[in-house]
C-alpha positions, 0 to 999 in steps of 0.5 A, a space after each residue: 527466349 522463345 515465345 509458344 502458344 500452349 496448345 495439344 501441338 506444342 506441348 507435345 513437341 516440347 515434351 519431346 524436345 525435353 525427352 531428348 536430354 535423357 541420359 537414356 538417349 546417350 545409350 552410344 557410350 555404355 559400350 565405352 562406360 562397360 568396357 571401364 566397368 569390366 576393367 575395374 572388375 578384374 584389375 581393381 586398383 590398377 585399372 583406377 590409377 590407369 583411368 585417373 592418368 587418363 581422364 584427369 591427368 593425376 598420378 595417384 597410387 595406393 598410398 596417395 588414393 585416399 584422402 588424408 587427415 592432413 589433406 583435410 587440414 590443408 583444405 581448411 586452411 585454404 577455404 574462405 572461413 565464412 563459407 565454412 560458417 555457411 556451410 555449418 548453417 546449411 547443416 543445420 537446417 538440412 539436418 532439421 528437415 530430415 530428422 522429420 523423415 525419420 521412421 521407426 519400427 512397429 509391432 501389432 500383436 493380438 490375443 491369439 499369439 500373433 506378432 506382425 510388424 515391420 523392422 526398419 535398419 539403415 543401409 550399413 555402407 553407402 557410396 557418395 559420388 561428387 563431380 570435381 573440377 569446375 562441377 565441384 559444388 559442397 552444397 551436394 555434398 551436404 545433400 547427398 551424405 546427411 540424409 544417410 547420416 540421419 538414417 544412421 548408415 554406419 560407413 559413408 564412403 565418398 569419391 571425387 575426381 582429383 586435379 591434375 596436382 593430385 588435389 581434391 577441390 578444398 571445398 568439397 573436403 570441408 563440406 565432405 568433413 563437416 558432413 560426417 563422411 568417413 572415407 574420401 577416395 580420389 578417383 571419378 568418372 564411371 570408374 568410381 562407380 565401379 569401384 564402389 559397387 564391386 570393391 578393388 584393393 584400396 576401395 571398400 564394396 558399398 550397399 547404395 551409391 548416390 550423388 550426380 555426375 556427367 553422362 558416363 557416371 549415369 551410365 555406370 550406375 544405371 550398368 551396376 543397379 542390382 549389383 547395388 541399389 542406386 539413387 536415380 539416373 539424373 538427367 540435366 537441371 530444369 525449372 518451371 514457372 508457373 505466373 499470372 500478371 501478378 508475377 515480377 518478371 525481373 524476379 521470373 527471368 531470373 530465376 529461369 536463368 538460375 538453372 540455365 547456367 548449369 548447363 547447355 541441356 537445361 531446361 526453363 521454362 515459364 508458363 503464363 496466362 499473361 501475355 504482357 508478362 511473357 514479353 516483359 519476362 523476355 526483355 529482363 532474360 536479355 538483359 540478364 544474360 549480358 551480364 551475368 558470366 556464363 553467358 555461352 551456356 545461358 545463351 545455348 541452353 535458352 536456345 535449346 530448351 528454353 521456353 515462354 508457354 503462353 496459356 489461356 487459363 490457370 487450369 491449362 498451366 497447371 495440366 501442362 506443368 503436371 505433365 511436364 513434371 518438372 525437377 524444380 517449380 515455382 508458383 508466382 500467383 494471386 493465389 500459389 497456394 491454390 495452384 499448389 495443390 493441384 500440382 501432382 508432379 513435381 520434385 520441389 514446389 517453391 511458393 510465392 515470391 522469395 521462394 527463389 529455387 536457389 534457397 531449395 539448393 543450399 540452405 532452406 533443408 529440403 534435399 536439392 537431389 530431385 527427379 529430372 526428365 519427367 521422373 517426378 511422376 513416380 520418383 522423389 526427392 532424396 530422403 531418409 528413407 533412400 537410405 533404409 531398409 524394411 524387413 517384415 516382422 512374423 510371428 504365430 502361436 500355435 493356436 493362431 496358425 491352427 485357425 488358419 492354416 487350412 486356407 494356407 493348404 488349400 492356396 498352395 495346393 491351388 497353386 501345385 505348391 505341394 511343399 509349401 502345403 505340406 510345410 504348413 500342414 505337418 505341423 498338425 499331423 495327429 501323433 
C-alpha cells in the first residue's frame, strides 16, 4: 500500500480519487439503462424474458419467472445445514437490533379542542434487489428484508438474476425464505428495477426499491427515483481505520483487506499517528495478499484506492476521517471511545481490536447497507424508518380556530392566496 504524509494537498488528492468511483461518474451507461427501462415499460414480460436471455443466458417464461415453493425446498436440500443455522442466528440479532428502531404515532391535545399528531404507516409494497452469480450474498438478503418486516411492510417482492440453468443460488433462496420474502422472481439488472418500478404482467409494481447491484442497477434506481422511492445509489465498498501505536498491525492489515477483496474499486485507508505502525501494517498486508484467494482483486484495489496516511496528531486523523465520511470506520486507539465521540460522519463505527468490520456484515445486528462515497455526511444506514411513511394529523374545534383565524387570513392575503383566506374566513361569516 502506498504511504503518504497527511496534509491538505494529499487529503484533497485522495478525496478526488475516491469520488471517481461514484456511480454518478458513469453516465456513459445512462442511455443503455434508459433504453432498457423504456422497453420494460412498453413491452413488460416480453422485454424481461429477452434481456434475461441476453445478459444471463437463461430462458424464462411466464410459467418459470417466479420461484416456486418446490425450488425453495430444493435449495434447502442443497445448502449446508450448518449455514442455515448461521442464517437463523443472524436473523435473531438483526431483528433484535431493528426492533429497537421502531417508532410509533403520537397525538397531542389541548383543552381548546386541538388535536395535533403524527400517524406512522408502513410502506405497502417493497422490492428487494439481490445480485446473482459470484456476487450472491445471503447476508444482504437479510439486511434488506428484515428492517422492512420489522416496519410491518405487507408485501416484499425480491428479484435476482438466475444462472444459465434458470435457477437461483440456493443461499439466496434460503435466506429469502427465512427472512419472510413473499415473492421471488428470476430477473436481474436494470430490467428488474424497471419491472419493480412500473410493473409487468408477472411482476407487481412496488412503492420502494432497496438492495445493491452493479452500475446498471445503480443507474436504473437513479432513473426511476421519484416514480418510486429507493434506498440509495450505492457505490463501491470502503473502509477507513484510525489507529495509533497501540494497534495490532496484523489486525489492521487483515481488516483493510476485508474490504479490498470486494472489487477493484473498493477503498481501504489507514490513518495513523505512528510511522512504525504504518510500516508494519504495510508489511502485513503484503504477507496476507500472498495467501488470500482473491489476490488479483486485492492487488488492483490496493493499487487504485489503498492508502496509509501518516498524521501528525490524532485530531488531524479525526478531521480527515470526518471529511472522507467512510462507509465503514474502525477505531483502534488507546482511547477509542474518545475518538468515537468526535466522529460525525461514518456509516458504521467499529470500536476496539475485536470489532472487525465483518462482524457488522454478518452477525452483530446493525444494518450493513451503508452510505458510500462520502454520503455518510447526510445519509444513514438502512433502517426501519426507511420503510415507514409519516402523515401529519390536524384537528381544530371552532373555538380553537376562531382564536387564530385572523392571523391565517392575514398570512394568506399577504401571499396573494385569497382562496386560502376565504377557506378560513367563510367559517366565521355572520349569518
